[in-house]
KOLNU-524059 format. One record per atom (N, C-alpha, C): residue in one letter; x, y, z. Coordinates in steps of 0.05 Angstrom, whole numbers, plus 32768, in hexadecimal, padded with zeros to 4 digits. Example, Ala and Ser with C-alpha at 12.3 -4.5 7.8 and 13.67 -1.06 7.14 Angstrom:
REM residues 2
A81087F8E809C A80F67FA6809C A81087FBE809C S81017FD3808E S81117FEB808F S81028001809D 
This chain:
REM residues 174
X876288717AEF X875488867AE9 X8734888F7AEA X872E88737AE6 X870688797AE0 X870588747AFA X870888617B12 X870088667B23 X86FB88807B32 X8710888F7B31 X871688A97B40 X86FE88BB7B30 X86F088B67B13 X86DC88C57B10 X86C488BC7B1B X86BB889D7B14 X86A188907B21 X869F88987B45 X86AE88987B4E X86B388A57B6D X86A188BC7B6F X86AD88CE7B6A X869A88EB7B6A X867C88E77B5F X867988E87B4B X866588E07B37 X865488D27B4E X865D88B57B57 X864E88A27B63 X863D88B47B81 X864B88C57B8D X865188D37BA7 X863D88EF7B97 X863E88F37B8C X862989177B80 X861789067B7C X861688EA7B6E X85F188DF7B6F X85E588DD7B83 X85F088CB7B93 X85DB88C67BB3 X85DC88E77BBE X85EF88FB7BBB X85E689137BCE X85CF891B7BC0 X85CC89187BA3 X85B989217B98 X859D891A7B9F X859489057BAF X857E88F57BB4 X857189067BBF X854E89017BB1 X853C890F7BBF X853888FC7BE0 X852E890F7BF4 X852988FA7C0C X851F890B7C1B X851188FE7C33 X8505890B7C4A X850D890C7C65 X851189167C74 X851E89107C8A X8503891A7CA2 X84FC890F7CB5 X84F389147CCA X850389137CE4 X84FD89247CEC X8514891D7D06 X850989297D28 X8510891C7D37 X84FD89237D50 X8514893C7D5B X84FD89517D6E X850589657D75 X850689617D93 X851B89767D9C X851589787DC0 X8503898B7DC4 X84F189927DD6 X84EA89AE7DE0 X84FC89C57DD3 X851189C57DE6 X852289DB7DDD X852A89E47DC0 X852F89CB7DAD X852E89CE7D98 X851289DF7D86 X84FB89D67D8D X84EB89DC7D87 X84ED8A007D89 X84E889FF7DA6 X84E58A1D7DAE X84FA8A327D9B X850B8A277D9E X85288A367D8F X85218A407D6A X85148A257D61 X850A8A257D49 X84F58A3F7D41 X84E68A3C7D55 X84C88A597D51 X84D88A707D58 X84ED8A737D68 X84FC8A8E7D6D X850D8A947D52 X85158A807D49 X852B8A877D2C X853F8A877D36 X85448A777D48 X85608A727D54 X856E8A607D47 X85638A507D3D X85728A347D30 X85758A337D17 X85828A207D04 X858E8A287CE8 X85778A0C7CDF X856B89FD7CF0 X855389E37CE8 X854189ED7CD1 X853E89DB7CBD X852D89E67CA1 X851C89CC7CA1 X84FF89D67C9C X84E789C87C9A X84D489C87CAA X84C489C07CB2 X84A789BE7CB9 X84AA89B07CD2 X849C89BE7CEA X849789B07D00 X847F89A27D07 X8482898C7D0A X845E897D7D12 X8464896E7D2D X844989647D32 X844889647D4C X844489377D48 X8445892E7D51 X843489167D5D X841989127D5F X840B89037D55 X83E8890B7D63 X83E988FE7D73 X83D989027D85 X83C788F47D98 X83AE88ED7D97 X839E88D27D9D X838788D87DA2 X837488DD7DBB X836688E47DB1 X835188F87DCB X833388F17DC9 X832D88E97DDC X830E88E37DE6 X830188FC7DF9 X82E688FC7DF7 X82DC890D7E05 X82CE88FB7E18 X82CD88FD7E35 X82C488EC7E45 X82B089057E56 X829888F17E54 X827B89097E64 X826488F77E6E X825B89017E7A X823C88F27E88 X822B88F57E78 X821488E47E68 X820588E67E59 X81ED88D77E68 X81D088E57E61 X81BB88D87E5F X81B888C97E4A X81B488AD7E58 X81AB88997E40 X8195888A7E46 X818488857E33 X816888707E3F X8170885A7E41 X816088517E59 X816088317E5A X815088267E45 X813E88247E3D X812D88197E2F X812088287E12 X811C881C7DFD X810F88337DE1 X80F688187DDE X80EB882B7DC7 X80D1881E7DBE X80E6881A7DA6 X80CB880B7D90 X80DB88097D6E X80DD88207D62 X80D188357D66 X80DC88517D5F X80EE885F7D6C X80F288557D78 X811188657D87 X810C88737DA4 X80EF887B7DA5 X80E888857DBA X80F0887B7DD6 X80F8888A7DEF X80FA88847DFE X80E588797E12 X80DD885F7E1C X80CC88577E27 X80DB88537E50 X80F288537E4F X80F8884D7E69 X810388637E77 X811188637E8C X811D887F7E9B X8136887D7E8F X8146888B7E93 X815A88987E86 X816C889E7E9E X818788877E93 X81A588827EA5 X81B088987E9F X81C788A17EB6 X81DF88B07EAF X81F788A07EA5 X8204889D7E96 X821988897E8A X8231889A7E86 X824B888E7E89 X825C88947E88 X826988937E60 X826388A87E52 X826888A27E3F X828888B67E2B X829688A57E13 X82AC88AC7E0C X82A288B47DF6 X82AA88C67DE9 X82A088DD7DD0 X82A388C97DAD X82AA88D57DA2 X82B788D17D88 X82D988D37D8B X82EC88C57D86 X830588CE7D89 X830D88E77D77 X832588F67D7B X8327890D7D64 X834289047D6E X8357891F7D5B X8377891B7D5C X837C89387D61 X839389347D75 X839E894C7D82 X83B889537D7E X83CC89697D7E X83E7895C7D7B X83F189637D96 X840789517D97 X841689467DA7 X8432895B7DA9 X842B896B7DB9 X844089867DBA X845E89847DC2 X8456896A7DD1 X846E89687DE5 X8486894E7DD6 X846F89487DBB X848589367DA6 X8481894B7D90 X8499895C7D91 X849E89667D71 X84AE89567D63 X84AA895D7D44 X84C189527D2F X84C489657D15 X84D689647D09 X84E089767CF9 X84D789647CDD X84CF896C7CC9 X84CF895E7CB4 X84DB89727C98 X84F0896E7C8D X850089747C7A X850589617C59 X84FB89757C49 X84FE89677C2F X8517896E7C2F X851F89597C17 X853C89617C10 X854389617BF2 X854089767BE0 X853A89747BC6 X8555896B7BB7 X855489577B9F X856E89517B97 X8569895E7B77 X857E89557B68 X858089547B4D X856489527B35 X855D89697B2C X8542896B7B21 X852689667B34 X851289647B27 X84FC89647B31 X84FC894D7B4D X84EB89657B62 X84EB89567B7C X84D2893D7B80 X84DB892A7B88 X84C089117B87 X84B889077B9A X84BC891D7BB3 X84B289197BCC X849789347BD1 X848589287BDB X846E893F7BE5 X846D89407BFE X8468894F7C0A X846089487C2E X8448895D7C30 X843489547C3B X841B89647C46 X841689687C60 X841A89827C6C X841089867C85 X83F1898A7C88 X83EA89847C97 X83CC89847C97 X83CD89947CB8 X83B7899C7CB7 X83A789AA7CD6 X83C589C67CDE X83D289CD7CD0 X83EB89DE7CD7 X840689CF7CE6 X83FE89B67CEE X840D89987D06 X841789817CFE X83FE89787CF3 X8401895E7CE4 X840989587CD1 X841B89437CCD X8425892F7CB6 X841189277CA6 X8404892C7C8F X83F0892C7C8B X83EC89107C74 X840389147C62 X840889077C45 X842689037C3D X843388ED7C3C X844C88F37C32 X844E88DB7C10 X845388E97C02 X844D88DF7BE4 X846A88E77BD5 X847688C97BCF X849388C87BC1 X848688B07BAC X849E88A47B93 X849E88A07B8D X848F887B7B8F X849788777BAC X848E885B7BB5 X8470885C7BBA X846988767BC4 X8452887E7BCE X844388737BE2 X844B88767BFA X8449886D7C15 X843088757C26 X841388827C1E X83FE888C7C1F X83EF887B7C25 X83EF88677C19 X83DF88517C1E X83E5883E7C3C X8402883C7C3F X840688307C5E X840488477C6E X840888677C69 X83F888727C81 X83E088747C82 X83CF88757C72 X83B488717C6E X83A788597C80 X83BA88437C7C X83B1882A7C8F X83B7882C7CA9 X83CC883D7CB4 X83D9883F7CC9 X83C088557CDA X83B388677CCB X83A288737CDC X838688727CD6 X8383885A7CCD X836A884C7CD2 X836588307CE4 X838088267CEA X838688127D01 X838488267D1B X838F883F7D1D X8394884D7D30 X8373885D7D3E X836588617D28 X834C88697D2A X833688477D33 X833888357D22 X832B88237D30 X8331881E7D48 X834288227D5A X8348881D7D6A X8345882D7D89 X833F88487D79 X832E88627D82 X830F885B7D8F X830188557D73 X82EB884D7D74 X82DE88377D88 X82ED88227D8A X82E788107DA0 X82E688187DB7 X82F488297DBB X82F2883B7DD2 X82DB884E7DDB X82D788577DC8 X82C6886E7DC6 X82A7885D7DC9 X82A1884E7DC0 X828C88377DC9 X828688257DE1 X829C88277DF2 X829B88187E11 X829B88317E22 X828288357E2E X828288407E4A X827C88377E5E X8285883D7E78 X8278882F7E95 X826388427E9D X825988267EA0 X8230883D7EAA X823D88477EC2 X822D88547ECA X823088657EE3 X823C887D7EDC X8245888B7EF7 X825588B17EF0 X826D88A47EE9 X828088C27EE1 X828D88C07ED5 X82A588C77EF0 X82C388BF7EF5 X82D088C67F00 X82D688E37F00 X82D888EE7EE2 X82DC89057EE1 X82D389097EC1 X82C589217EB9 X82BF89277EA4 X82D8893D7E91 X82DC892E7E79 X82F089457E69 X8302892E7E53 X8318893C7E4F X832689347E39 X833689247E3A X833989127E37 X835488F57E34 X836288EF7E1F X837888EB7E20 X838888DE7E0E X838A88BA7E14 X838288AF7DF6 X838188987DFB X839B888B7DF1 X83AF887A7E06 X83C188687E02 X83C2884E7DF7 X83C988467DE5 X83C988297DDB X83E3881C7DE9 X83DA88007DEF X83F887FB7DFD X83F287D67DFD X840C87C57DF4 X840587AC7DF3 X83F687A27E0B X83F187AA7E1D X83DD87A47E3D X83BD87AA7E2F X83B587B97E27 X83A187C17E1C X839F87EB7E1A X838887F67E1D X838188127E17 X8381881F7E29 X838488377E37 X838488457E54 X837D885D7E46 X8374886A7E55 X836B88867E56 X8380889D7E65 X838B88B27E5E X838F88C97E6C X838D88E47E6F X838988E67E87 X837989017E81 X8385891E7E7D X8383892E7E67 X838D89467E59 X8380895A7E6C X836289617E68 X835989727E7B X834189677E7B X833789747E99 X832189687EAB X831089797EB0 X82FD897F7EA7 X82E489957EAA X82C7898B7EBC 
């Protein structure tokens, strides 16, 4: 008799847990959700991609102690400061599931498309912040390296990190 009562109580307590679902969406599901044609609930966010601007810049070949240019200027290929844009080919659905009582999960969406912060009882924000710093450090090391001479094509490039190294893929050439 007691087992018959405990089983439904256990099932109800597990069903009432607070949770966060992050689900990848196909492009068709994303388009249908914007048109109001699905029963999806939550926020649509996108995977971030690190982007740098590659351009030609004049650089002084020699400077005096005050920083004034004393030598000839040379044109070199340079990558600017990295920044983040949404990768619209990789949408995700974020849905907070409320349980009994107060909800202990907070989700912050930044820039209208990016998952900015997740806060729950275990507070994983430190881990997310550390991952963001690691990605930014990898991108900054690219930005400081520039090939001397003419750029193949000035424009915006996506930074791709792989086990073999870092590569740049063109996004917008100008």
